[in-house]
Each structure stands twice: as structure tokens, then as C-alpha cells.
C-alpha positions in Angstrom: 103.7 106.6 109.3 100.8 105.1 111.2 97.6 103.6 109.7 95.4 106.6 110.7 97.4 109.1 108.8 97.4 106.8 105.8 93.6 106.4 105.9 93.1 110.1 106.2 95.5 110.8 103.3 93.7 108.3 101.1 90.3 109.7 102.0 91.5 113.3 101.2 92.9 112.1 97.9 89.6 110.3 97.1 87.6 113.4 97.9 89.8 115.7 95.8 89.8 113.3 92.8 86.0 113.0 93.1 85.5 116.7 93.3 87.8 117.2 90.3 86.0 114.5 88.4 82.6 116.1 89.1 83.8 119.4 87.6 85.2 117.6 84.5 82.0 115.6 84.1 79.9 118.7 84.4 81.8 120.3 81.6 81.3 117.3 79.4 77.6 117.0 80.0 75.1 119.3 78.2 74.0 122.6 79.7 72.1 122.9 82.9 72.6 120.9 86.0 73.9 121.9 89.4 76.4 124.6 90.1 80.0 124.1 90.9 79.5 122.8 94.5 76.7 120.5 93.3 79.0 119.1 90.6 81.8 118.5 93.1 79.3 116.7 95.4 78.0 114.6 92.5 81.7 113.9 91.5 82.4 112.5 95.0 79.3 110.3 94.8 80.2 109.4 91.2 83.6 108.3 92.3 82.0 105.8 94.6 79.7 104.6 91.7 82.6 104.5 89.2 84.7 102.6 91.7 81.9 100.1 92.3 81.2 99.6 88.6 84.8 99.3 87.5 85.3 97.0 90.5 83.0 94.5 88.8 85.4 94.3 85.9 88.2 91.7 86.4 90.9 94.2 85.6 92.3 96.9 87.9 91.1 99.9 85.9 90.2 102.1 88.9 93.6 102.5 90.5 96.5 104.8 89.9 97.0 108.4 89.1 95.4 108.0 85.7 92.8 105.3 86.3 91.2 106.9 89.5 90.3 110.2 87.9 88.9 108.6 84.8 86.9 106.1 86.8 85.6 108.9 89.0 84.7 111.1 86.0 82.8 108.3 84.3 80.9 107.6 87.5 80.2 111.3 87.9 79.0 111.7 84.3 76.6 108.7 84.8 75.3 110.3 88.0 74.9 113.7 86.3 73.0 112.1 83.5 70.7 110.3 85.9 70.0 113.5 87.8 69.2 115.3 84.6 66.8 112.6 83.5 65.1 112.6 86.9 64.8 116.4 86.9 63.2 116.3 83.4 60.2 114.3 84.7 
């Protein structure tokens, strides 16, 4: 296995986890907000935010099959909350 295929695989996994997390976070948040594709995009961006925020914590909470989706869902929920607050004003 070469490095390129590993990077592409990790990127695809990251995008899928982020999209899934956006859908989950959208279901947990109150009514309204973007549609399914918007939630998936916010989930991908939220995965970056969650990874950054949990990266500040000294423990490795954002890795693994359980930690990555939870981290991405928390980041997506925070981003959905921020988008809802901005749209209100």
C-alpha cells in the first residue's frame, strides 16, 4: 500500500464520518436549519471544528471508531447551533 492510497482512504473516511455526524447532529438540534445536504456539509466542517477543539485537550478523544464520530457530531452540533443563532439575527 502506498502513501497516496492511504491518504485518499483517510480523507474518504473523514468525509463520510463528517457527513454522518452532520445528519446525527441535525436530528439532535431543534427544528429548522438546513436540509440533508446542508447538514452533511455542516457535519464535514463540524468534524474539522470538533477535531480542533478536542485536539486542544491533552487526551486522544478524537481518534478511533467511536471517538471520531462523537467528536465530529459535537463539532457539527456546535456549528449548527452557531448557524441557527446567526440566522435568527
